[in-house]
N, C-alpha and C positions, 0 to 999 in steps of 0.2 A: 732699278738704281735708287739708292736712298739719298736723303737730303745731304748727308755729309759728303757723299761721293760727288754730288753736283757741285758743291762749293770747292772741293779739291780740284775738280776738273777745270772750273773757271779760273782758279788761282794759277794752276799749272799752265793752262793755255795762254793766259795773258802775261806769263813770265817766260814764254818760249816762242813757238811759231806765231802765236796770235799777236804778240807784242809788235813784231816787225810789220805784220800785215795791217794791224789797226793803226799803228803810228803813221803809216803811209796814207791810209784812208782818211785819218783825221788831220793830215797835213795838207800841203798844197802842191806836192810833186805829182809826177805822172803815175796814173793807176789805170787799171782796165775799166771797161764800161760799167760793169756791175759795181765795182768798188766806187767809181765816181758817182753812180746813182745813190749808193748808200751814203757817201760823203755829203752829197747835196741834201738828202733827206735828213740826216742827223743835224746838219747846219740849220735847216728850216726849223727843227724842234728847238735848238738852242736860241735861234732868233726869236721864236715865239715867246719863250720864257723871258728873254731880255726885254722884249716889247711890253709884256705884261708888267714887269717890275718897274721899268722906266716910266710907264704911263701913270703909275701911282705916285710918282714924284717924291719918293721918300727913301731912295736907295742909300744916300750918303749916311754912313755910319751904321747901317743896318747889319745885324749879325746874320750870316747865312752859312748853313752847312751844306756843302755839295758832296753828297754821299755817292761814291762811285764816280769820281771826277775824271777818270781816264787821263788824257794828256792835258787837261786844263781848258778845254774848249769853252766851257761856261765860266769856270772860276776866274780866269784871267780877265775877261771883259767885265765881270761883275766887280772885281777889285779895281779896275780902271775907272769904273763908275762911282767908286767911293764906298762900296760895301765892305764890311769886314768879313772875310771869307775863310772858313775852315774847310779844307778839301781833303778827302780821303779816298783811297782805292785799295782793293785787295791785292793788287799787283805792285810790287816794289819797283819794277821796271817802268810801269806807267807813271808812278809818282815821280821817279827820277826824270822822266821825259817832261812831265808837267812842270817840275821845278826849273828845268833848263829853258823851257818856253817862257815861263814867267820871268826869268832873269833876262832873257833877250828882249822881252816886250816891256817889262816894267822896271828893269834894273834891280839893284840890290834892295831888299826890303823884307819885312815880315808879313806882308799881305800880298797874296794869300798865304795861309799856313797850310803846309801839306803834311800828310801822315799816311803811313801804310797801315791800313786798318780795315777789317771787314765790318759790314753793317751791324752785326750783332754786338760788337764791342764798342760801338760809338757811344759817347756819353756827352753830357753837357746840355745846355739850353740855348736855343737859337730862335730869333724871330721867325726865320723862314728856313725850312729844310727842303732840299731839292734832290731828287733821285731820278736821273734820266738813263734810259736804255740799259737798265740793270735787271729788271724783273724778268726779261725774256730768257735769262739764263737759269731760272729757278721755277720749280713746280708750284702749284697753287698753295699747298700747305706752307711751304717755306716762304712764299711771297706774302702770305697773310701775316706771318710772324714778323717779317721785315717791315711791312707797312705799319703794323702796330707799334713796333719799336721806334720807327721814324716819327710817328705821331707823338710818342712820349718825349721826344727831343724838341718838338716845335712849340713855341709859345703862341704862335698866331697862324701859321700857314704851312701847308705841305704841298709841294708841286712834284708830280711824278708822271712818268711815261711808261707805257707798256704796249706790247703787241696785242691788239684786241682779238678775242676769239670769236670770229664770225665764220659762217659757212664757207665763204669764198676763201678766206685765209687758211682755214683748216684744210681745204682741198689742196691749195698751193703747198702747204707744209707737207701734206701726205705724199705728194708726188715729187718732193725734193726741190721745189722751185723757190722756197722761201729765202734760203741763203744758199745759192747754188755753188757748186764746184769749190774753187779755191777761196771763195769769200766766206765759206761756212765757218762759223765760230764754234760754239758749243751746242748743246741741245737747244732748240728754239721752242720755248714754252709760250703758248698763247693764254691770255686771261680774259674771262668775261668781264665786261665793264660793270655789269650789275654786281658781281662779286666784289670787285675793287671798291665800288661805292659803298657797299654794305660794310666792308671792313673800316673804311673811313668814318662812316656814320657811327659805328659801334665804338669808335675811339673819340667821339665828340666833334667830328668835323663834317662840314657840308660843302659840296662842290659849288664853286662860284664861277669859274671860267673853265672852258674846255676847248680843245683844238684837235684836229686830225691832220697828220702828215702822211701822205700816200704818194710814193713814187713807184717805179717798177719793182723794186726789190726792198723797199724800206717802208714799213707800216708802223706808225706810232700814234697812240692815243695819249693826249696830254691833258691832265686834270690839275686844276688848282683848287685846293680845299682849305677852308678857313675854320679855325676853331670856334665853336659856339661861344658867344659872350655870356 
C-alpha cells in the first residue's frame, strides 16, 4: 500500500464509520471496555501535554497549532487557558464535531480557529506545534515527511506522540491485539523512538521532555522537542 493510499484511507475512515466510533471514544458516553481503555489513555496523553504547557506559565497569548485536532480534546482546553489555537484535521466531520464542542464549552468566538486540512498543506508560523495520535496511521517514510513539515512551522517547540516500536508492541500488533475488534481504526504503524529523534535533530530540534502512556490497549510515546537557539 502506498503513501497516498494510507492518507485516503485515514480521511475516508474518519469521515465514515470511524467518525462515530471515535466521537464516542473521545466523548463521555457509554462505550465498551476496550474503547474506555483507549479513551483513558488518550486523555492521559492530553493531560500530560497540558501539564507541560501550564508548568511553563506562559500559555496566555501563545500561538499553537494543533495538527490532527480530532474533536478538539486538546484545542479546547488550550484555548480556555488563553492560548491562541489553530486546529486542523483531515476529517471534515471531526472538525465539525470539534467546532460544536468548542461552541458548547467556550461559547461564540474565534478561538480556537478550526480548519479541514491535512498535515502536508499546513502553513504559517506558530510558537508551538502539537501533533497527537496521528503518526500511528502512517508508515515511517510518510511520518518522516510529516514531522519535518511540522518542524518547519514551529518557531520554538514541537510536541508529538507516536506508538513506539518495541518488541512487545510488535508482537501485540502482529497477533491483532493492538487495536482489537470493533475498536480498530486504520493500519497501526509503530515507529522507533530513535528514528523519530533523529528526524527531529536533523530539523534543528532536541528532545527536552518525554512521557509514556501505557494502558491495556493504548500505547503512546510523547516527546517535546525545542528548536536549537
